[in-house]
N, C-alpha and C positions, 0 to 999 in steps of 0.2 A: 751390423752387430748391435749397435746402440738401440735400434728400434726393435730388434728381436728381444732384447732384455726388457724393454718397456712392455712388450706384449706379455712376456712371462710374468712380470710383476703385477700386471693388471689382472691376470688369471688368478694369481695367488690372493688377490684382494676382492674376489667376486662376491664375497659375503656382504659387502657394503650396500647401502641403499642406492637407488638410481642417482640421486643428487650427489651423494658422497662419491660414487664412482666417477661422475663427471669431474668433480673437483680433483680427484686422485689422478685421472687421466690428464687433466690440464697441467697439474704439477709435474707429472712424469715427463710430459712433452717439453716442459720448460727445462728440465734437467737434460733431456736429450739434446735440446737446442744449444744449451751452454756447452755440453761436451763436444758437439759438432763444431762449434766455434773454436773450442780448444784445439781440436785436431787441425782445423784450418790454420790457426795461428802457429802451430808447431811444425808445419810443413817445412821440409829441409830446403826446398827451392821455391820460395814464394814468387808469385807472379810479379811482373813489372809494376812497381808502385805507380799509382795514378794520382795520389794525393799525399799530403804531409801527415796523414793520420797513421798511427801505429797501434796494432792490437796485440796484446800479450796477456799473460796471467799466470796463475799458479794454482795448485791443488795439493791436498794431502789426505791420506787415509791412515787410521791408527787402530790398534788393538790394545785395550786396557784390561789387564788381569789384576784386579784389586786383591788386597789381603783379605778383605771382607766384602762379600757381595758377588755379583755375577760378572762374567766376562762380557765386554761390550766392544763392538766394532762400529766405527764411524767413518763415513766419508766426510771429513771435517769441513771442507769448504771447496767451492769452485769460484775462483776470483778472476774477474776479467779487468784488465788494465787498458784504458784507451787514452792516447795522448796525441797532441797535435802541436806542431811548431814549424815555422819557416825561418827565413832569414831576418824577419822583423824582431820586434822587442817582446811580443806577446807569446805565451805558451799556455797550453791547456792540458790538464791531467784529470783523470777520473778512475775510480776503483769501485766496482760494484761486486758484492760478494753474496753468494748464496750459502748460508751457514747450515751445516749439518743436513744436507739434502737427503741422506740415507743413513739409517742406523740399524744395528742389530743389537737388541738389548735383552733384558731378562724375560721378556715375553716370547723369546725364541722365534722371532720372525722379523723381517725387515719392515721398517715403517718410516714415515716422514713427518711424524707429528711434531718434531722439534725444529723443523726447518723455518728459516726466515731470511728475508733479503736485508742486506745492510749496505748502505752507501757509505763506504769508509772514507773516500776522498772525492772531492769535486772542486777544483780551484783553477784560477787563472793567475799566471805570473806575468809581471811586467819587469823586464830587465833594463834598468837604466845603466848599470855598469856592474863590474864584478863586486864592487863595494856596496852597491845598493840595488836591491830587488824588492818588489812589493807583491805580496800574495793575498788574494781575497777569495773566500769560499770556505769549504770544509777541508781541513788538513789535520795531520797527526800532530799531537801536542809535543813540542820540543822539550822533552824531559828525559834526560838520560839518553842512552843509545838504543837499547832494546826496543823501545816503543816505536822508534823510527825505522827499525829494520826487523819487524816482528814476523814477516812472512816466513812460513815454515822452511822453504828452500834456502833462506838466508841466515838461519840461526842453527846452532849446533844441536839443541835438544828439543824433544817433543813437548816437554813441559815448560811453561813460561815461569820465570821468577815472580813470586808473589808481589814483590815491591814494585814491579813495573806495571801492575794492572789494578791495584786496589787502593792507591793513594792519590791518584789524579786521573782525569779523563783521558781516554785513549786518543780522542779527537775532539776538535771544537769547530764551531762556525764563526769565522771572524776575519781579522786582518793581521797580517804579519809583514814585518820588514826584516830582511836578512841579507847577508853578504859576507865578504872575506877581505882581509887586508893584510899585507906583509907586516911581520912583527920581528924585531931583532932583540933577542935575549942573550946578552953577552956576545960571544963570537958566533952563535948559531942563528940561522935564519929560520923563523917560524911563520906560521900562518894563523891568524886569529879569525875564527868564524864567529858570527854573532846572529842572533835572532831576537826580535821583540814582537810579542803577539798580544792580542786582546780579543776576547769573545764579543761578538756583535749580535748574535742571535742564538737564543737558547735552543737546545735540541727539542724538536717537536715530537719525534718518534724515539722511544726508548727500547733498547734491546732487552731481551729477557734476562733478569737477574743483574742488570746493569746498575751501577751506582750513578746517580744523577747529580751533576754539578752545574753551577751557574756562576756568573760574574768572574770568569776565569781570565787572568792576565799574568804575564810573566816574561822571562828572558832566559836565553841560554848563550854561554860563551864557551868556545872550544879552541884549543891549540892543536895544531897538526903535527906532521912529521912522525918520528919514531915512537914517541910516547904521547899518545893522544889523551888529553885531559879535558874534562868537561865540567862546567858549573851551571846548575839549573836553579832558577828562582821563580816562585809562583805565588799568587794569591788566588784563593778559590773558596767557594761556599758549597757545602753539600745540601742538596734539596731534600731535607727530611725534617721531622719535628725539631724546632729550635733553630733551624738553618745555621748550623755551626760554621763559622768562618775560620779559615786556616791560612797560615803562611808556611811555605815549604821551601826547604833548602836541599839541593841534591848535588852529589859529586859522582863522577864516573870516569873510568879510564880503560884503555886497551893498549896493549903493547905486544910485540913479538920478539922472542928470544930463542935463538937456535932452533927455529921451527915450531916452538911452543907459542900458543896464544894465551895470554893472561888478560882477564877483564873483570870488571866489577862495577857495581853501582850501589849507592846508598842514599836514602831519603829520610829526612826528619821533618815532621809537621808540628807546628805550634798553633794553639788556638789564639783567638784575638786577645785573650787575657794572659797569654804567656804559658799556658799549661801544655802538657804533652798531648799532641793531636794524632799520634801514630807514627810509626817508623818502619823501615825495612831495608835490608841490604843483602847483597850476594857477592860471592867471589867464585870465579869459574876459570878452569884451565882446560885447554885442548892440546893433547900431546900426540904427535905423529907416531904411528906404529908401523908404517910401511904399507905399500900397495893401496894407498888412499884410505887407510883405516886410521881413526883417531880415538884416543881414550879421553873420555869426558869426566870431569869431576866438578861438582858444584855444591857449595854449602850456602845456606841462606837463613835469614831470620826475619820475622814479620810480627807486627803488633798493631792492632787497632784497639785502643783502651776500652775496656768493658764490653768488647765484642768478641774478638778472636786474637789469639797469639800462638806462636809456636816456632819451631825450627824445622828445617827440611834439608835433606841431602839427596843428591842425584849422582849415581855412578852408571856409566854406560859406554857404549862404543857407537861411532858413526862412520859409515862408509860413504865416500863420495863416489857413487856409481858412475856418474858423468858430471861434467861441470855444473849442470843445472838439476841434478838429481841426488837426493840424500836418503840413505837408509839409516834409521836411528833405532837403537835398542837400549833401554835404560831401566834401572831399578830406582824407585823413589821411596825414601824412608823419612823418618823424623818423628816428632812428638805429637803430631795431630794430623787429621785428614782435612784437606781443603776441597772445596767444591770443584776447582778446575781439574785437579789430578789427584786421585786418592793414592795412598801408599800401595806399592805393588810394582808390577812389571808393565812397561809401556813400550810398544814398537810402532814405528810409523814410517811411511814412505812419502816424500815430498818431491814435487817436480815443478820447475819453473819453465814456462814455454813462451 
């Protein structure tokens, strides 16, 4: 079926020149290959394992109906996760993502003009003990919770909170030490998780529309059990005229009460001379409705001084079709339109395999 779709799409684009057609065919074949790998990884009865490698991934598709503009359909990503581990101390993990491989836009036809490959993660872990681990390579920035769990099948909404993507880099190339240790607070036993990280190599390839950072370093501390509270600290520099330097403080929490999930994150940046360098925060609730349906509510605020600011709200429902499949439908409103998701209706389907 995949290859039949490739043939149909090639016929729809026959107006291209010979060289463009060859590029288009190569791209479509790469999509077909990734989808084939997805099907293999999702097989219910995998073959007898012959190595310590594991292959998985996730994908999502969405429909956006903005208040102003035309309806758009996107296959948002095809992400492949490859990991390796044995009984030793070393572990390997990588995530390669094909972003927006197929879109249906205002031109009223499918195209792949906005696709690109993104190496989200590629690192090696050395496990000395539960209290001390060392990670080197490319990894997600430990700032808040959402950035570490941003894969569509792992989050409640199709739209991402602004504060989690426009104030710090999503990932860095560097070195990180992390671990966990028991912590006793009064009569309660807690777990204190920590991470310290520093950028060692500036990104050489920049994604489209990406804010570019350098000289990133920071730490995160988190307490476990029923009320999960996190503290994030970071220093960073935006690579743009003037190279402004920032100090960032972040707080986040998540808790569950009678089946409800309540969570939130807030970040405040300061320039090197103590002025406001931008801020953002959100509060979100997920309330069970029965039959694996959940009602979602989120309010958020965001500001980058002299650039963009506004408030946004999200109301919607999410259906857990299967343990690794989410159907999401939501309305996005607020005081301004942002590039990631305009005001209007958004529906998406995400699968983890």
